LUMDREN-12354 format. One record per residue (C-alpha): residue number from 1; residue in three letters; x, y, z. Coordinates in Angstrom, 3 decimals. Example, Ala and Ser with C-alpha at 12.3 -4.5 7.8 and 13.67 -1.06 7.14 Angstrom:
BEGIN
{pos 1 | code ALA | xx 12.300 | yy -4.500 | zz 7.800}
{pos 2 | code SER | xx 13.670 | yy -1.060 | zz 7.140}
This chain:
BEGIN
{pos 1 | code MET | xx 0.000 | yy 0.000 | zz 0.000}
{pos 2 | code ALA | xx 1.305 | yy 3.422 | zz -0.890}
{pos 3 | code THR | xx 2.476 | yy 5.768 | zz 1.827}
{pos 4 | code ILE | xx 0.542 | yy 8.902 | zz 2.785}
{pos 5 | code TYR | xx 3.401 | yy 11.356 | zz 3.084}
{pos 6 | code PHE | xx 2.386 | yy 13.253 | zz -0.030}
{pos 7 | code ILE | xx -0.786 | yy 14.625 | zz 1.605}
{pos 8 | code ALA | xx 0.957 | yy 15.839 | zz 4.748}
{pos 9 | code PRO | xx 1.373 | yy 19.461 | zz 3.541}
{pos 10 | code LEU | xx -2.418 | yy 19.745 | zz 3.350}
{pos 11 | code TYR | xx -3.170 | yy 18.445 | zz 6.841}
{pos 12 | code PHE | xx -2.811 | yy 21.845 | zz 8.488}
{pos 13 | code ILE | xx -5.471 | yy 23.517 | zz 6.339}
{pos 14 | code PHE | xx -7.673 | yy 20.420 | zz 6.353}
{pos 15 | code SER | xx -7.514 | yy 20.142 | zz 10.165}
{pos 16 | code PHE | xx -8.101 | yy 23.881 | zz 10.578}
{pos 17 | code THR | xx -11.312 | yy 23.624 | zz 8.532}
{pos 18 | code ILE | xx -12.552 | yy 20.772 | zz 10.709}
{pos 19 | code ARG | xx -11.692 | yy 22.512 | zz 13.990}
{pos 20 | code TYR | xx -13.365 | yy 25.723 | zz 12.821}
{pos 21 | code LEU | xx -16.635 | yy 24.036 | zz 11.927}
{pos 22 | code TYR | xx -16.613 | yy 22.026 | zz 15.143}
{pos 23 | code SER | xx -16.160 | yy 25.218 | zz 17.160}
{pos 24 | code ILE | xx -19.389 | yy 26.390 | zz 15.514}
{pos 25 | code ILE | xx -21.462 | yy 23.251 | zz 15.957}
{pos 26 | code TYR | xx -20.557 | yy 22.956 | zz 19.645}
{pos 27 | code MET | xx -22.918 | yy 25.927 | zz 20.111}
{pos 28 | code MET | xx -25.864 | yy 23.898 | zz 18.827}
{pos 29 | code SER | xx -28.174 | yy 22.086 | zz 21.243}
{pos 30 | code VAL | xx -31.294 | yy 20.042 | zz 20.606}
{pos 31 | code SER | xx -34.017 | yy 18.659 | zz 22.808}
{pos 32 | code ALA | xx -33.418 | yy 15.033 | zz 21.834}
{pos 33 | code ALA | xx -30.963 | yy 13.143 | zz 24.000}
{pos 34 | code VAL | xx -27.630 | yy 11.999 | zz 22.626}
{pos 35 | code ILE | xx -27.162 | yy 8.254 | zz 22.491}
{pos 36 | code ASN | xx -24.754 | yy 7.496 | zz 25.297}
{pos 37 | code ILE | xx -22.684 | yy 4.373 | zz 24.717}
{pos 38 | code LYS | xx -21.980 | yy 3.651 | zz 28.379}
{pos 39 | code ASP | xx -22.352 | yy -0.045 | zz 27.705}
{pos 40 | code SER | xx -20.501 | yy -1.178 | zz 24.585}
{pos 41 | code SER | xx -22.534 | yy -4.399 | zz 24.360}
{pos 42 | code GLU | xx -24.749 | yy -2.953 | zz 21.591}
{pos 43 | code VAL | xx -21.689 | yy -2.175 | zz 19.482}
{pos 44 | code MET | xx -20.082 | yy -5.554 | zz 20.135}
{pos 45 | code ASP | xx -23.312 | yy -7.408 | zz 19.361}
{pos 46 | code ALA | xx -23.620 | yy -5.622 | zz 16.011}
{pos 47 | code ILE | xx -20.015 | yy -6.471 | zz 15.170}
{pos 48 | code GLN | xx -20.338 | yy -10.126 | zz 16.142}
{pos 49 | code ASP | xx -23.705 | yy -10.637 | zz 14.443}
{pos 50 | code GLY | xx -22.799 | yy -8.735 | zz 11.275}
{pos 51 | code LYS | xx -25.673 | yy -6.316 | zz 11.798}
{pos 52 | code VAL | xx -25.927 | yy -2.587 | zz 11.141}
{pos 53 | code PHE | xx -25.229 | yy -0.351 | zz 14.120}
{pos 54 | code GLU | xx -26.937 | yy 3.048 | zz 14.052}
{pos 55 | code TYR | xx -25.626 | yy 6.108 | zz 15.875}
{pos 56 | code VAL | xx -27.721 | yy 9.294 | zz 15.852}
{pos 57 | code LEU | xx -25.609 | yy 12.366 | zz 16.408}
{pos 58 | code HIS | xx -28.097 | yy 14.899 | zz 17.750}
{pos 59 | code ASP | xx -25.538 | yy 17.053 | zz 19.487}
{pos 60 | code PRO | xx -21.827 | yy 16.912 | zz 18.544}
{pos 61 | code SER | xx -20.653 | yy 17.544 | zz 22.083}
{pos 62 | code PRO | xx -17.271 | yy 16.315 | zz 23.373}
{pos 63 | code GLU | xx -19.041 | yy 13.336 | zz 24.973}
{pos 64 | code SER | xx -20.826 | yy 12.226 | zz 21.805}
{pos 65 | code LYS | xx -17.664 | yy 12.822 | zz 19.787}
{pos 66 | code GLU | xx -15.784 | yy 10.504 | zz 22.165}
{pos 67 | code ASN | xx -18.566 | yy 7.908 | zz 21.877}
{pos 68 | code LEU | xx -18.253 | yy 7.994 | zz 18.113}
{pos 69 | code LYS | xx -14.480 | yy 7.565 | zz 18.214}
{pos 70 | code ASN | xx -14.871 | yy 4.544 | zz 20.508}
{pos 71 | code ILE | xx -17.351 | yy 2.990 | zz 18.076}
{pos 72 | code VAL | xx -14.977 | yy 3.537 | zz 15.155}
{pos 73 | code LEU | xx -12.124 | yy 1.896 | zz 17.042}
{pos 74 | code GLU | xx -14.154 | yy -1.219 | zz 17.898}
{pos 75 | code PHE | xx -15.189 | yy -1.715 | zz 14.270}
{pos 76 | code LEU | xx -11.635 | yy -1.190 | zz 13.016}
{pos 77 | code LYS | xx -10.360 | yy -3.799 | zz 15.474}
{pos 78 | code LYS | xx -12.630 | yy -6.340 | zz 13.827}
{pos 79 | code ILE | xx -10.880 | yy -5.897 | zz 10.463}
{pos 80 | code ASN | xx -7.412 | yy -5.383 | zz 11.999}
{pos 81 | code LEU | xx -7.097 | yy -1.784 | zz 10.845}
{pos 82 | code GLU | xx -6.594 | yy 0.015 | zz 14.151}
{pos 83 | code LYS | xx -3.629 | yy 1.798 | zz 12.570}
{pos 84 | code SER | xx -6.099 | yy 3.746 | zz 10.408}
{pos 85 | code TYR | xx -8.061 | yy 5.014 | zz 13.408}
{pos 86 | code ASN | xx -6.816 | yy 8.620 | zz 13.462}
{pos 87 | code LEU | xx -7.166 | yy 9.153 | zz 9.716}
{pos 88 | code LEU | xx -10.647 | yy 7.640 | zz 9.597}
{pos 89 | code CYS | xx -11.783 | yy 9.804 | zz 12.523}
{pos 90 | code LEU | xx -10.438 | yy 12.821 | zz 10.649}
{pos 91 | code CYS | xx -12.561 | yy 11.903 | zz 7.636}
{pos 92 | code LEU | xx -15.674 | yy 11.381 | zz 9.754}
{pos 93 | code GLU | xx -15.230 | yy 14.715 | zz 11.492}
{pos 94 | code GLU | xx -15.130 | yy 16.457 | zz 8.123}
{pos 95 | code ILE | xx -18.242 | yy 14.591 | zz 6.941}
{pos 96 | code ILE | xx -20.127 | yy 15.520 | zz 10.117}
{pos 97 | code SER | xx -19.002 | yy 19.134 | zz 9.762}
{pos 98 | code ASN | xx -20.274 | yy 19.190 | zz 6.172}
{pos 99 | code SER | xx -23.607 | yy 17.749 | zz 7.322}
{pos 100 | code VAL | xx -24.027 | yy 20.399 | zz 10.005}
{pos 101 | code LYS | xx -23.102 | yy 23.110 | zz 7.522}
{pos 102 | code ALA | xx -25.803 | yy 21.731 | zz 5.210}
{pos 103 | code ASN | xx -28.321 | yy 22.025 | zz 8.060}
{pos 104 | code ILE | xx -27.285 | yy 25.629 | zz 8.666}
{pos 105 | code LYS | xx -27.560 | yy 26.339 | zz 4.932}
{pos 106 | code ARG | xx -31.032 | yy 24.823 | zz 4.718}
{pos 107 | code ALA | xx -32.296 | yy 26.913 | zz 7.627}
{pos 108 | code TYR | xx -30.654 | yy 29.999 | zz 6.126}
{pos 109 | code PHE | xx -32.375 | yy 29.542 | zz 2.763}
{pos 110 | code ILE | xx -35.759 | yy 28.943 | zz 4.369}
{pos 111 | code SER | xx -35.428 | yy 31.978 | zz 6.638}
{pos 112 | code HIS | xx -34.747 | yy 34.097 | zz 3.526}
{pos 113 | code ASN | xx -37.652 | yy 32.565 | zz 1.555}
{pos 114 | code LEU | xx -35.292 | yy 31.021 | zz -0.988}
{pos 115 | code ASP | xx -35.741 | yy 27.650 | zz -2.705}
{pos 116 | code ILE | xx -32.377 | yy 25.890 | zz -2.677}
{pos 117 | code ASN | xx -33.489 | yy 23.761 | zz -5.659}
{pos 118 | code LYS | xx -34.110 | yy 26.763 | zz -7.911}
{pos 119 | code PRO | xx -30.897 | yy 27.822 | zz -9.713}
{pos 120 | code GLU | xx -31.641 | yy 31.542 | zz -9.415}
{pos 121 | code ASP | xx -32.449 | yy 31.257 | zz -5.702}
{pos 122 | code TYR | xx -29.425 | yy 29.028 | zz -5.129}
{pos 123 | code GLU | xx -27.085 | yy 31.523 | zz -6.756}
{pos 124 | code LYS | xx -28.588 | yy 34.394 | zz -4.796}
{pos 125 | code GLY | xx -28.498 | yy 32.513 | zz -1.502}
{pos 126 | code MET | xx -24.935 | yy 31.245 | zz -1.857}
{pos 127 | code LYS | xx -23.747 | yy 34.765 | zz -2.648}
{pos 128 | code TYR | xx -24.418 | yy 35.759 | zz 0.945}
{pos 129 | code PHE | xx -24.369 | yy 32.427 | zz 2.783}
{pos 130 | code LYS | xx -20.598 | yy 32.267 | zz 3.215}
{pos 131 | code GLU | xx -20.602 | yy 35.733 | zz 4.780}
{pos 132 | code GLU | xx -23.806 | yy 35.546 | zz 6.817}
{pos 133 | code GLY | xx -24.921 | yy 31.946 | zz 7.159}
{pos 134 | code LEU | xx -22.240 | yy 30.527 | zz 9.442}
{pos 135 | code CYS | xx -22.183 | yy 33.721 | zz 11.496}
{pos 136 | code LYS | xx -25.895 | yy 33.326 | zz 12.207}
{pos 137 | code ILE | xx -25.198 | yy 30.181 | zz 14.194}
{pos 138 | code LYS | xx -24.280 | yy 32.550 | zz 17.023}
{pos 139 | code ASP | xx -27.830 | yy 33.923 | zz 16.914}
{pos 140 | code MET | xx -29.800 | yy 31.688 | zz 19.277}
{pos 141 | code THR | xx -33.066 | yy 32.471 | zz 17.462}
{pos 142 | code PHE | xx -31.536 | yy 31.052 | zz 14.295}
{pos 143 | code VAL | xx -30.169 | yy 28.063 | zz 16.219}
{pos 144 | code LYS | xx -33.676 | yy 27.353 | zz 17.493}
{pos 145 | code LYS | xx -34.954 | yy 27.336 | zz 13.903}
{pos 146 | code ILE | xx -32.409 | yy 24.660 | zz 13.015}
{pos 147 | code ASN | xx -33.318 | yy 22.549 | zz 16.030}
{pos 148 | code ASP | xx -37.071 | yy 22.912 | zz 15.501}
{pos 149 | code MET | xx -36.699 | yy 21.576 | zz 11.950}
{pos 150 | code GLY | xx -35.534 | yy 18.234 | zz 13.331}
{pos 151 | code LEU | xx -32.382 | yy 18.139 | zz 11.247}
{pos 152 | code TYR | xx -30.086 | yy 15.241 | zz 12.048}
{pos 153 | code VAL | xx -26.939 | yy 13.318 | zz 11.228}
{pos 154 | code LYS | xx -27.127 | yy 9.517 | zz 11.420}
{pos 155 | code LEU | xx -24.185 | yy 7.149 | zz 11.098}
{pos 156 | code TYR | xx -24.475 | yy 3.462 | zz 10.203}
{pos 157 | code PHE | xx -21.645 | yy 0.950 | zz 10.721}
{pos 158 | code LEU | xx -21.538 | yy -2.501 | zz 9.122}
{pos 159 | code ILE | xx -18.889 | yy -5.212 | zz 8.877}
{pos 160 | code LEU | xx -19.319 | yy -7.162 | zz 5.643}
{pos 161 | code ASN | xx -16.857 | yy -9.501 | zz 3.915}
{pos 162 | code ASN | xx -13.998 | yy -8.395 | zz 6.180}
{pos 163 | code GLY | xx -14.588 | yy -4.764 | zz 5.282}
{pos 164 | code LEU | xx -16.166 | yy -1.829 | zz 7.093}
{pos 165 | code THR | xx -18.841 | yy 0.357 | zz 5.549}
{pos 166 | code ILE | xx -19.778 | yy 3.620 | zz 7.258}
{pos 167 | code THR | xx -22.814 | yy 5.443 | zz 5.921}
{pos 168 | code ALA | xx -23.667 | yy 8.988 | zz 7.012}
{pos 169 | code LYS | xx -27.196 | yy 10.239 | zz 6.399}
{pos 170 | code ASN | xx -28.318 | yy 13.816 | zz 6.746}
{pos 171 | code ASN | xx -31.856 | yy 15.090 | zz 6.112}
{pos 172 | code SER | xx -30.744 | yy 18.327 | zz 4.480}
{pos 173 | code VAL | xx -30.948 | yy 17.016 | zz 0.928}
{pos 174 | code ILE | xx -28.099 | yy 18.010 | zz -1.350}
{pos 175 | code SER | xx -29.224 | yy 19.629 | zz -4.605}
{pos 176 | code LYS | xx -28.424 | yy 18.379 | zz -8.093}
{pos 177 | code GLU | xx -26.139 | yy 21.391 | zz -8.552}
{pos 178 | code GLU | xx -24.240 | yy 20.515 | zz -5.402}
{pos 179 | code ILE | xx -23.910 | yy 16.863 | zz -6.398}
{pos 180 | code ASP | xx -22.467 | yy 18.010 | zz -9.726}
{pos 181 | code ARG | xx -19.985 | yy 20.257 | zz -7.896}
{pos 182 | code VAL | xx -18.888 | yy 17.434 | zz -5.599}
{pos 183 | code ASN | xx -18.313 | yy 15.066 | zz -8.512}
{pos 184 | code LYS | xx -16.448 | yy 17.785 | zz -10.391}
{pos 185 | code LYS | xx -14.171 | yy 18.370 | zz -7.398}
{pos 186 | code LEU | xx -13.464 | yy 14.661 | zz -7.069}
{pos 187 | code LYS | xx -12.813 | yy 14.294 | zz -10.786}
{pos 188 | code LEU | xx -10.432 | yy 17.248 | zz -10.837}
{pos 189 | code SER | xx -8.542 | yy 15.842 | zz -7.856}
{pos 190 | code GLU | xx -7.636 | yy 12.555 | zz -9.545}
{pos 191 | code ASN | xx -3.902 | yy 12.147 | zz -10.070}
{pos 192 | code LYS | xx -3.260 | yy 15.716 | zz -8.908}
{pos 193 | code SER | xx -0.302 | yy 16.915 | zz -6.882}
{pos 194 | code PRO | xx -0.985 | yy 18.943 | zz -3.698}
{pos 195 | code GLU | xx -0.048 | yy 22.124 | zz -5.584}
{pos 196 | code ASP | xx -2.524 | yy 21.357 | zz -8.351}
{pos 197 | code LEU | xx -5.242 | yy 20.669 | zz -5.791}
{pos 198 | code PHE | xx -4.833 | yy 24.119 | zz -4.325}
{pos 199 | code MET | xx -4.652 | yy 25.891 | zz -7.668}
{pos 200 | code ASN | xx -7.263 | yy 24.023 | zz -9.704}
{pos 201 | code SER | xx -9.762 | yy 22.329 | zz -7.371}
{pos 202 | code ILE | xx -11.214 | yy 25.413 | zz -5.745}
{pos 203 | code ASP | xx -14.931 | yy 26.147 | zz -6.065}
{pos 204 | code GLN | xx -15.609 | yy 29.776 | zz -5.189}
{pos 205 | code THR | xx -19.349 | yy 29.116 | zz -4.793}
{pos 206 | code GLU | xx -18.960 | yy 26.738 | zz -1.878}
{pos 207 | code GLY | xx -15.453 | yy 27.551 | zz -0.723}
{pos 208 | code ALA | xx -12.202 | yy 25.725 | zz -1.261}
{pos 209 | code GLY | xx -13.831 | yy 22.287 | zz -1.159}
{pos 210 | code LEU | xx -10.576 | yy 20.693 | zz -0.057}
{pos 211 | code GLY | xx -12.316 | yy 18.717 | zz 2.688}
{pos 212 | code ILE | xx -14.129 | yy 16.380 | zz 0.305}
{pos 213 | code ILE | xx -11.041 | yy 16.022 | zz -1.850}
{pos 214 | code MET | xx -8.888 | yy 15.134 | zz 1.141}
{pos 215 | code ILE | xx -11.419 | yy 12.574 | zz 2.400}
{pos 216 | code LYS | xx -11.113 | yy 10.769 | zz -0.926}
{pos 217 | code LYS | xx -7.308 | yy 11.061 | zz -0.887}
{pos 218 | code ILE | xx -7.024 | yy 9.719 | zz 2.653}
{pos 219 | code LEU | xx -9.483 | yy 6.872 | zz 2.103}
{pos 220 | code SER | xx -7.667 | yy 5.798 | zz -1.039}
{pos 221 | code GLN | xx -4.576 | yy 5.322 | zz 1.127}
{pos 222 | code ILE | xx -6.188 | yy 3.314 | zz 3.939}
{pos 223 | code SER | xx -8.673 | yy 1.298 | zz 1.855}
{pos 224 | code SER | xx -8.259 | yy -0.981 | zz -1.140}
{pos 225 | code ALA | xx -11.868 | yy -0.435 | zz -2.222}
{pos 226 | code PRO | xx -12.024 | yy 1.384 | zz -5.583}
{pos 227 | code ASP | xx -15.313 | yy 2.971 | zz -4.496}
{pos 228 | code CYS | xx -14.030 | yy 3.983 | zz -1.071}
{pos 229 | code PHE | xx -15.978 | yy 7.264 | zz -1.082}
{pos 230 | code ALA | xx -19.325 | yy 8.188 | zz -2.608}
{pos 231 | code ILE | xx -21.997 | yy 10.811 | zz -2.065}
{pos 232 | code SER | xx -25.575 | yy 10.628 | zz -3.325}
{pos 233 | code ALA | xx -29.079 | yy 11.748 | zz -2.429}
{pos 234 | code THR | xx -32.628 | yy 10.461 | zz -2.173}
{pos 235 | code GLU | xx -35.720 | yy 12.654 | zz -1.966}
{pos 236 | code THR | xx -35.275 | yy 12.935 | zz 1.795}
{pos 237 | code GLU | xx -31.595 | yy 12.429 | zz 2.633}
{pos 238 | code THR | xx -28.029 | yy 13.096 | zz 1.603}
{pos 239 | code ILE | xx -25.987 | yy 9.899 | zz 1.841}
{pos 240 | code THR | xx -22.219 | yy 9.687 | zz 2.190}
{pos 241 | code GLU | xx -20.650 | yy 6.232 | zz 2.110}
{pos 242 | code LEU | xx -17.153 | yy 5.195 | zz 3.139}
{pos 243 | code LYS | xx -15.789 | yy 1.720 | zz 2.407}
{pos 244 | code ILE | xx -12.708 | yy 0.553 | zz 4.272}
{pos 245 | code ILE | xx -11.227 | yy -2.723 | zz 3.044}
{pos 246 | code PRO | xx -7.751 | yy -3.909 | zz 4.162}
C-alpha cells in the first residue's frame, strides 16, 4: 500500500477547517438526548452478528464525539485496521461538519424565503451564505430554527466480507447542482499533486472544497476499495458512504 506522506502538507489547512466548523457546531443544542454508549454491548453485538449499528448524532458535544471515536475503534479492530483510526476519525469529522453546515444552509435559505433547488435562488443565496450563514449560528433564534426543523446526522456501521462500511445520512438534501460540484471536485482531484489541488480544485461558490477532496485522498490510502468514497441523495436524505477494506 502506498504511503501517505504526499498529503501531509495539506493536513494543516484540512484540520483547521474541521476545527473551525466544530467550534461552531458545539454551540448547537437540541431537545433530543444523545445516544450514550456507556455499555458497549450494543456495538459488540452488532459487530459479532454482522448487523448494522446506528448512531444518531443529535448534538456533537465532546461526549458524543468521544462515543463515536470509541465505536470507530471497535469496528476497526474487527478488520485489523486500528492503525487507520486517526485518519478515519479525521474523515468522519469532516463529513459531520459538512452535514451540520448543510443544516445551517437549509435553515438559512428557508429563513430568507429562498428555494435551494431553484438555480436563481441558489445563486442568490450562496452569494451571501458564506458571509452571513455561518455567522448566524451565534444567533440563538436562528439556532432554534435549526433545532425545531428536526435536522439530524445519522451514522451506520456494518462489517461485511472483512470490510467496514460507514454510511452517514443527513436530512438536508443536497441539490443536483451541489452533487455536480462534488463530482467535479473529485474528478479534478484525480492524479493531482498537492499544488494542483490548491490551484485548480477550488470552487468559489462553496469555498475551497478541499475537505471532500482530502477525504477521498485519505481513504484511497487506507482502503483498497475502488469505491471507497461516494456521495448521493434520495428525496429525503443526503448519503455519504465510506468503504474501508484492508
